[in-house]
C-alpha positions in Angstrom: 15.3 27.3 -8.4 17.4 24.6 -7.4 21.3 23.8 -8.4 22.5 20.2 -8.5 25.9 19.6 -8.9 26.4 23.1 -10.2 24.4 22.7 -13.5 21.2 21.3 -13.4 18.2 23.4 -12.5 14.6 22.0 -11.6 11.4 24.1 -12.0 8.6 24.6 -9.2 7.0 21.6 -10.1 9.7 19.3 -8.5 9.6 21.7 -5.4 5.6 21.1 -5.3 6.2 17.3 -6.1 8.6 16.5 -3.6 7.0 18.7 -0.9 3.7 17.1 -1.9 5.6 14.3 -1.1 6.7 14.8 1.9 3.6 16.0 3.6 1.7 12.6 2.2 4.5 10.6 4.0 4.0 12.8 7.2 0.4 12.0 7.6 1.1 8.3 6.1 3.7 7.6 8.9 1.3 9.0 11.7 -1.6 7.1 10.8 0.9 4.2 10.2 2.4 4.7 13.6 -0.6 5.2 15.5 -2.4 2.2 13.8 0.8 0.3 14.7 0.0 0.9 18.2 -3.8 0.6 18.2 -3.1 -2.6 16.3 -1.1 -4.3 19.1 -3.6 -3.4 21.6 -6.7 -5.0 19.2 -4.3 -7.9 18.8 -3.9 -8.7 22.6 -7.6 -8.4 22.9 -8.6 -10.5 20.4 -8.4 -14.3 18.9 -6.9 -15.3 15.7 -10.2 -16.5 14.6 -11.3 -12.5 14.3 -8.5 -11.6 12.3 -9.3 -14.4 10.1 -12.8 -14.0 9.5 -11.9 -10.2 8.9 -9.5 -11.2 6.2 -11.5 -13.7 4.4 -14.7 -11.1 4.4 -12.6 -8.8 3.0 -11.6 -10.8 0.2 -15.2 -11.3 -1.0 -16.1 -7.1 -0.4 -13.4 -6.5 -2.7 -13.9 -8.4 -5.4 -17.6 -7.4 -5.5 -16.5 -3.6 -5.5 -17.0 -2.3 -8.4 -15.7 1.6 -8.4 -12.2 0.8 -8.5 -12.7 -1.5 -11.5 -13.7 1.2 -13.7 -10.1 3.2 -13.0 -12.2 6.4 -13.2 -9.7 8.5 -10.6 -6.8 8.0 -12.9 -8.6 8.6 -15.9 -10.1 12.0 -14.4 -6.4 12.8 -13.0 -5.2 12.1 -16.7 -7.7 14.7 -18.2 -6.2 17.7 -18.7 -9.1 20.3 -17.6 -10.7 20.2 -14.4 -14.4 21.9 -15.0 -17.9 21.2 -14.2 -18.3 18.6 -17.6 -15.3 16.3 -16.2 -16.4 16.9 -12.7 -20.1 15.7 -13.4 -19.3 13.3 -15.5 -16.5 11.8 -13.4 -18.8 12.0 -10.1 -21.8 10.5 -11.9 -20.2 7.5 -13.3 -18.4 6.7 -9.6 -22.4 7.4 -8.6 -23.5 4.4 -11.1 -20.8 2.4 -9.9 -21.5 2.6 -6.2 -25.3 1.3 -7.0 -24.2 -1.7 -9.1 -21.8 -2.6 -6.1 -24.5 -2.4 -3.1 -26.9 -4.5 -5.8 -24.4 -7.1 -6.3 -23.4 -7.3 -2.1 -27.1 -7.9 -1.0 -27.2 -10.7 -3.7 -23.7 -12.2 -2.2 -25.2 -13.2 1.3 -27.4 -16.1 0.1 -24.4 -17.3 -2.4 -21.7 -17.2 0.6 -24.3 -18.4 3.2 -25.1 -21.7 0.3 -21.2 -22.1 0.2 -20.8 -22.7 3.5 -18.9 -19.6 4.6 -21.1 -19.1 7.8 -23.0 -16.0 8.6 -20.5 -14.1 10.1 -18.2 -14.0 7.0 -21.4 -13.5 4.8 -22.7 -9.8 6.8 -19.3 -9.1 7.3 -18.8 -9.0 3.8 -21.5 -7.0 2.9 -20.9 -4.1 5.8 -17.5 -4.1 4.4 -18.7 -3.0 1.1 -20.9 -0.9 2.3 -18.1 1.2 3.8 -16.0 0.8 0.7 -18.3 2.7 -1.4 -17.7 5.5 0.8 -14.1 5.3 0.9 -14.5 5.0 -2.8 -16.4 8.6 -2.6 -13.8 9.8 -0.4 -11.0 9.0 -2.7 -12.7 10.8 -5.9 -12.5 13.8 -3.6 -8.9 13.1 -2.8 -8.3 12.9 -6.2 -9.8 15.8 -7.2 -7.5 17.8 -4.6 -4.5 15.7 -6.0 -4.9 16.6 -9.2 -3.7 20.3 -8.2 -1.1 18.7 -6.3 -3.3 19.9 -2.8 -1.9 16.5 -1.3 -2.1 18.2 2.2 -6.0 18.7 2.7 -6.8 15.3 2.5 -3.9 13.8 3.8 -5.1 15.7 6.9 -8.3 14.9 7.4 -7.2 11.3 7.2 -4.9 11.9 9.7 -7.1 13.1 12.2 -10.1 10.8 11.1 -7.6 7.8 11.4 -7.4 7.8 15.4 -11.1 8.6 15.7 -12.2 5.6 13.7 -10.6 3.2 16.5 -12.7 4.5 19.4 -15.7 2.2 18.7 -13.3 -0.6 17.9 -11.6 -0.3 21.0 -15.1 -0.4 22.8 -16.7 -3.5 21.1 -13.3 -5.5 21.5 -13.6 -4.7 25.0 -17.0 -6.1 25.4 -16.8 -9.0 22.9 -17.5 -7.8 19.7 -14.7 -10.0 18.0 -14.2 -9.5 14.2 -17.1 -6.7 14.5 -14.7 -4.6 16.1 -12.3 -4.7 13.4 -15.3 -3.7 10.8 -16.3 -0.8 13.3 -12.8 1.0 12.6 -13.1 0.2 8.9 -16.3 1.7 8.5 -16.0 4.7 11.0 -12.9 5.9 9.0 -14.6 5.5 5.7 -17.2 7.9 7.1 -15.0 10.2 8.9 -12.7 10.7 5.8 -16.1 11.3 3.3 -17.0 13.7 5.4 -13.7 15.6 6.1 -12.7 15.8 2.6 -16.1 16.7 0.7 -15.8 19.4 3.3 -12.8 20.5 2.3 -13.5 19.9 -1.2 -16.6 22.2 -1.8 -14.8 25.3 0.0 -12.2 25.3 -2.6 -12.6 28.8 -4.5 -11.0 27.0 -7.4 -13.5 24.4 -7.9 -16.3 24.7 -10.6 -19.8 25.7 -9.1 -21.8 23.1 -8.2 -24.7 24.4 -11.1 -22.2 23.9 -13.6 -21.5 20.3 -13.2 -23.1 18.5 -15.8 -22.7 14.7 -17.4 -21.3 14.2 -20.9 -21.5 11.1 -22.3 -18.7 11.5 -25.0 -16.6 12.2 -21.8 -17.7 9.3 -20.2 -17.1 7.0 -22.8 -13.5 8.6 -22.5 -13.3 7.9 -18.9 -14.2 4.7 -19.4 -12.2 3.9 -22.4 -8.8 4.5 -20.8 -10.3 3.9 -17.1 -11.3 0.2 -17.6 -7.6 -0.6 -18.3 -6.6 1.2 -15.5 -9.3 -0.8 -13.3 -8.1 -4.1 -14.8 -4.6 -3.4 -13.4 -6.5 -2.5 -10.0 -9.0 -5.4 -9.9 -5.5 -8.1 -10.9 -3.6 -5.8 -8.5 -6.5 -6.7 -5.9 -6.3 -10.4 -6.5 -2.5 -10.5 -6.1 -3.4 -9.6 -2.6 -6.2 -11.4 -1.3 -6.1 -14.4 -3.4 -3.7 -15.9 -0.8 -6.0 -14.9 2.1 -9.1 -16.9 0.0 -6.9 -19.8 -0.5 -6.0 -20.6 3.4 -9.6 -19.1 4.7 -11.0 -21.9 2.2 -8.7 -24.3 2.6 -7.3 -24.4 5.8 -9.0 -22.3 8.7 -10.0 -18.7 10.0 -7.5 -19.4 12.8 -4.7 -20.0 10.6 -5.4 -17.2 8.4 -5.3 -15.2 11.5 -1.8 -16.1 12.2 -0.8 -15.7 8.5 -2.6 -12.3 8.3 -0.9 -10.7 11.6 2.7 -11.9 10.1 1.4 -10.7 6.3 0.5 -6.9 8.1 4.0 -6.8 10.3 5.8 -7.4 6.8 3.9 -4.9 5.0 6.0 -2.1 6.9 8.4 -1.5 4.2 5.5 -1.1 1.7 3.4 1.2 4.3 6.4 3.7 4.5 6.6 4.1 0.7 3.0 3.5 -1.0 1.3 7.0 -0.1 4.6 8.5 -2.1 3.9 6.4 -4.9 0.3 5.9 -5.1 0.1 9.8 -5.3 2.6 12.0 -5.2 4.8 10.0 -8.0 2.1 9.5 -9.9 1.1 13.2 -10.4 5.1 13.7 -11.2 5.3 11.0 -13.5 2.6 12.2 -15.3 3.6 15.6 -15.8 7.0 14.5 -16.5 5.9 12.1 -19.1 6.9 13.7 -22.2 10.6 14.9 -20.7 12.3 11.7 -20.5 15.4 12.8 -19.0 13.6 14.4 -16.0 11.4 11.6 -16.0 14.6 9.3 -15.2 16.0 11.3 -12.7 12.7 11.2 -10.5 12.3 7.7 -11.4 15.6 7.2 -9.8 15.2 9.5 -6.5 12.0 7.4 -5.8 13.9 3.6 -6.4 16.6 5.5 -4.5 14.0 6.2 -1.5 11.8 3.1 -1.7 15.1 0.8 -1.2 16.8 3.2 1.3 13.4 3.2 3.6 12.5 -0.4 2.9 15.6 -2.3 3.7 16.6 -1.4 7.2 12.8 -1.8 8.3 13.1 -5.4 6.0 16.0 -6.6 8.2 15.1 -5.3 11.7 11.6 -7.6 11.1 13.9 -10.7 9.9 16.2 -10.2 13.2 13.8 -9.8 15.7 11.0 -12.0 14.3 10.1 -13.9 17.1 10.9 -11.6 19.9 8.9 -9.1 18.1 5.5 -11.4 17.4 6.1 -12.1 21.9 6.6 -8.2 22.7 3.9 -6.7 20.6 0.9 -9.5 20.4 2.6 -11.9 23.5 3.3 -15.6 23.0 -0.2 -16.7 21.4 1.1 -15.2 18.3 4.5 -17.4 18.1 2.9 -19.2 14.9 3.3 -16.3 13.2 7.0 -16.0 13.3 7.7 -18.4 10.4 5.3 -16.8 8.0 6.7 -13.4 9.0 10.2 -14.3 8.3 9.3 -15.9 4.9 7.0 -13.0 3.8 9.3 -9.9 5.0 12.1 -11.7 2.6 9.7 -10.7 -0.2 8.7 -7.2 1.4 11.0 -5.3 -0.8 9.6 -6.1 -3.8 6.3 -4.8 -3.3 7.0 -1.3 -3.2 9.1 -2.2 -6.1 6.3 -3.8 -8.1 3.8 -0.7 -7.1 7.0 2.0 -8.6 6.8 -0.1 -11.6 2.6 -0.3 -12.1 2.5 3.6 -11.0 5.3 4.3 -14.1 3.5 2.3 -16.5 0.1 3.9 -15.8 1.3 7.7 -15.7 3.0 7.4 -18.9 -0.1 6.3 -20.6 1.1 2.3 -20.9 -1.1 0.9 -18.7 -1.4 -2.6 -21.0 2.1 -3.3 -19.5 1.1 -3.1 -16.1 -2.0 -5.3 -17.0 0.3 -7.9 -18.7 2.6 -8.5 -16.1 0.0 -8.5 -13.1 -1.9 -11.2 -14.7 1.4 -13.6 -15.2 1.9 -12.7 -11.6 -1.7 -13.8 -10.9 -1.3 -17.0 -12.9 1.6 -17.8 -11.2 -0.2 -17.0 -7.5 -3.1 -19.0 -8.8 -1.2 -22.1 -10.3 1.4 -22.2 -7.4 -0.9 -21.3 -4.5 -3.7 -23.8 -4.4 -1.3 -27.0 -4.9 1.2 -25.1 -2.3 -1.5 -24.2 0.4 -3.0 -27.7 0.4 0.2 -29.5 0.6 1.6 -27.3 3.6 -1.0 -24.7 4.7 0.0 -21.1 5.0 3.5 -22.2 4.8 2.7 -23.3 1.1 0.7 -20.1 0.2 4.0 -17.6 1.3 6.0 -19.5 -0.7 4.1 -19.2 -3.7 3.6 -15.5 -2.5 7.1 -14.5 -3.1 7.4 -17.0 -6.3 4.6 -14.4 -7.8 6.7 -11.4 -6.6 10.1 -12.4 -8.3 8.5 -12.8 -11.7 6.3 -9.6 -11.4 9.4 -7.5 -10.5 12.0 -9.3 -13.3 9.3 -8.5 -15.8 8.7 -5.0 -15.1 12.2 -3.3 -14.6 13.4 -5.1 -17.4 10.9 -3.2 -19.4 11.4 0.1 -17.6 15.4 -0.4 -18.6 14.2 -0.4 -22.0 11.7 2.6 -21.7 14.1 5.0 -19.9 17.3 3.5 -19.1 16.8 2.4 -15.4 19.0 -0.3 -14.1 17.0 -1.8 -11.0 20.2 -3.9 -10.3 22.5 -1.0 -10.0 20.1 0.8 -6.7 20.0 -3.4 -5.7 23.4 -4.1 -5.3 24.7 -1.6 -2.8 21.7 -2.2 -0.1 21.9 -6.4 -1.0 25.5 -6.4 0.5 25.0 -4.2 3.6 21.9 -6.9 4.2 24.2 -10.1 3.9 26.7 -8.5 6.2 24.4 -7.2 8.9 22.7 -10.7 8.4 25.9 -12.7 8.9 26.8 -10.4 11.5 24.1 -11.2 13.7 24.1 -14.6 13.5 27.7 -14.5 15.0 26.6 -12.3 17.5 23.6 -14.4 18.4 25.8 -17.6 18.7 28.7 -15.9 20.5 27.4 -13.4 22.7 24.6 -13.2 25.8 22.1 -11.4 23.6 19.7 -13.8 24.1 19.9 -13.8 27.4 18.5 -9.8 27.8 15.5 -9.1 28.5 12.6 -9.2 26.1 12.1 -5.3 25.5 15.9 -4.9 25.6 16.6 -7.5 23.2 14.3 -6.4 20.7 15.8 -2.9 20.8 19.4 -4.4 20.5 18.5 -5.9 17.4 16.1 -3.5 15.7 19.1 -0.7 16.5 21.5 -2.8 15.0 19.5 -3.8 11.9 18.7 -0.1 11.1 21.3 1.7 12.8 24.0 -0.7 11.1 22.0 0.0 7.5 22.6 3.4 7.8 26.3 3.5 8.5 27.5 0.9 6.2 25.5 2.6 3.4 27.1 6.1 4.2 31.0 4.0 4.7 30.5 2.0 1.4 28.2 4.6 -1.0 28.9 8.2 0.7 29.0 10.4 -2.1 25.5 9.0 -3.5 24.2 8.9 -0.1 24.9 12.2 1.1 24.3 13.9 -2.5 20.9 12.5 -2.7 19.7 13.5 1.0 21.1 16.8 -0.1 18.9 17.2 -2.9 15.7 16.0 -1.2 16.4 18.6 1.6 17.1 21.8 -0.8 13.8 20.8 -2.9 12.0 20.2 0.2 13.2 23.9 1.3 13.1 25.9 -1.3 10.1 28.0 -2.1 8.4 28.6 -6.0 
């Protein structure tokens, strides 16, 4: 039990949620860190066309993938009981969706060839689709564990599978494998995750015995009734992250898409740092607290503070170091990505904020709100993305993405303010002011000192330390009480037992 400011108390649920969230975050950061280093080498070995072909093929694979469209994982998580009936029904529906997905993939190959996307994109799309079926079953196993707040097991399996998945990718890249190097990494990771998670799950003593698993038609309709709405949110969210690749790959070329893809991936660092916490730990915590508005509001505010506090310094470092960082990591061949990176990273903070809002609405049983706001965003991207891409190429697509995100976050947090009284501007004002101060300071330093004459690696290090260290220092100076209280709160929850 924990006391905050001498009065309020937290139940063991808060401890389990924060402890589980920290487990998820730790293993996710390991994957982010290893993936970052591994992709540096892959990017140095491969050409932009390989990343462009992979990005375009992934668009078609994600569009054809049915399992996430049904939202069965969220429906199962919302169901209070974990017994043979619910497990059997859930997994039977997942299996049926997998079979239909593979049938659609086989039919899609000749269609893509007829539309002149080329054999590489068509066949890579099919292989990726098979890999995503395994990913969905691995995700189903992880959902069963997560429902009991057992975040550590699935996270540990994935943290081991992830580095192993790069072994075939490196071998193929060194032997002129091109885009198939990237495909091999994705497929290997999904195979290992599936085997590992289900190996752990089937040994769980609290799991209902296999002989009790059965399909229940009425429960299946209940899962589908809730899940289809959530799945629609997932489908719209997929389009929001893939439509830009489709526009560039279709109306520009694979090379330009490769430059855009590398910039986009770097710009996603702030989102990656908080994605696992929001998608898993925050969802299950919000769902448990949906009938306790006071505690729900405190939890949402804590998540917002963590999201902004983690994302902002990384965002600033990317803006400041962009051309030097691309040259250091990927070589000067990738400098055309610089402008894309600086534009996209300006909008990078909005993505985790949107993910948090979507997670909140689904967890409290109002997925229709997420559908509504995501549809508005999709309409903005679809209507603005095509003409801007045709007019200015990938630069125009970047501008359309920014417009889409701005509209989405404004609508979502206006509604959250009405639901639980959370004021997003209250959390953004201080960090935004600090960011402005640091950018102005960097502009002066860059013009009036010898910073540009330093060796490349030193220059990147100095700029990165300036951005992230400066942000942390100014947060403590400008908001000392709030910063120390929230940091202390997280540390105390992490240390306390049940």
